[in-house]
C-alpha positions, -999 to +999 in steps of 0.1 A: +099+354-124+106+317-131+093+299-161+086+265-146+091+233-167+093+196-161+116+169-174+106+132-174+132+105-179+115+077-198+145+054-193+141+057-156+103+058-153+088+024-142+052+032-149+043+027-112+017+055-113+027+070-079+025+103-097-011+097-106-021+089-070-001+117-054-016+142-078-052+130-072-047+133-034-029+166-035-055+182-058-088+166-046-094+149-079-123+125-086-114+088-093-105+085-129-097+122-133-060+117-137-042+150-143-010+130-141-019+101-163+003+071-174-006+057-208+002+020-214+008+004-248+013-032-258+026-049-289+026-085-299+011-115-280+023-136-251+050-148-247+064-121-270+043-093-255+060-059-252+046-033-228+056+003-228+042+034-211+042+072-213+036+095-183+014+124-196+008+156-175-005+188-189+023+201-212+018+237-199+025+251-234+041+284-241+017+289-270-014+269-258-041+263-283-066+259-254-062+296-245-069+309-280-103+290-283-118+298-249-148+322-255-148+335-220-111+338-214-114+313-186-083+295-197-052+317-194-015+317-188-004+329-154+021+357-158+041+349-127+048+312-135+039+306-171+014+279-160-018+274-180-048+277-156-086+276-157-107+303-140-137+283-127-156+315-121-155+322-159-156+286-173-190+277-189-181+241-197-183+245-235-153+221-239-137+240-267-104+238-249-107+200-246-111+198-284-083+222-291-058+205-267-036+181-288-025+162-257-059+151-242-051+165-208-083+183-199-113+169-180-150+174-176-164+152-149-201+161-147-213+132-168-216+095-158-192+087-129-160+069-140-162+045-110-189+034-086-200+044-061-202+080-073-179+099-049-198+131-055-230+114-044-213+099-014-199+132-002-224+159-013-216+195-004-239+220+012-255+252-001-270+262-034-242+249-057-239+215-040-202+212-046-190+177-036-171+177-003-147+148+000-129+142+034-096+142+015-100+177+000-070+201+001-070+227+029-092+257+022-063+281+023-048+265-007-080+265-028-084+292-055-113+287-080-100+316-101-070+294-109-087+260-110-074+249-076-094+230-051-128+212-053-143+223-085-179+234-090-203+218-115-200+224-152-164+234-155-132+220-171-102+211-149-065+204-156-031+200-141-018+232-125+018+221-119+007+223-082+005+261-086-005+265-049+029+250-040+054+264-066+042+300-060+054+297-024+090+287-034+119+310-025+125+336-052+154+329-075+157+291-070+167+272-101+151+239-093+124+225-070+137+192-056+124+167-031+159+161-019+165+197-011+151+206+024+147+242+013+124+234-017+109+201-007+075+215+004+072+236-028+079+208-052+049+194-073+034+163-058+041+141-088+078+150-086+080+145-049+067+109-049+086+096-080+104+067-065+129+061-094+136+099-096+124+101-132+109+136-128+126+169-125+112+204-121+129+237-125+132+271-141+136+269-179+147+306-179+176+298-156+206+284-175+220+269-143+189+248-136+192+211-136+162+208-160+181+229-186+212+208-182+193+176-187+175+189-218+208+200-233+230+171-223+205+142-229+185+155-259+152+165-243+123+163-267+087+176-267+056+160-279+039+171-311+063+199-320+044+203-353+014+219-335+035+249-325+022+247-289+058+247-275+053+225-244+073+231-212+074+193-205+104+176-219+111+139-223+144+121-221+145+089-241+181+082-249+180+099-283+162+123-304+167+159-315+175+183-286+150+211-280+167+241-264+143+263-244+137+296-261+148+284-295+129+267-323+137+231-328+154+219-360+133+197-381+149+166-395+149+163-433 
């Protein structure tokens, strides 16, 4: 099976946040619950103000700290894809995983609404659990609470799934999922599909012929917070840095 990973080119990314919007619509997210976030930073003052940004999805770690702390085993690594998922049927909302995640990419949205009006109040669901029921929710056939996909119930943690409901339908053996390839377009994660400057790439890290592997090797792909030992499957291209080859430990600089 494929071990899916993502490469983000920071030299190409414009910070437009199309990935944020596409992810929210594809995955029925609440306003402010940005699985595909873009963090903005500023230095200096006008007219010498310097603004930079960092797109930040879930890192889909190979050694995820969020899994080891979950008391109910609700957070787990999917064997077929290597994607870290949350079983909403088991999650008790204790937030241990949120504390353990060094990247800040998990969400608990049953507190004060991030924006007004409260979307959950505007579109209440029916039945005993009163799950919110937005008109833009994903088709029911794609939803799978056991993998944290769809409209979530109350009291659970959510996170990016690499669009698990899409990538698992991809043809077996493909090296990359690419918007420009008609055969893989519909299986490509939403954030990758809509990236206007083509700053995102998605493919099989276990396939030496994949484009993501070539980019990591040729352009010095780096991962965030290597010191944690989480071994993310999201790589960044920034025009420099120490290359991190999938399957091998990175060399620490002295």
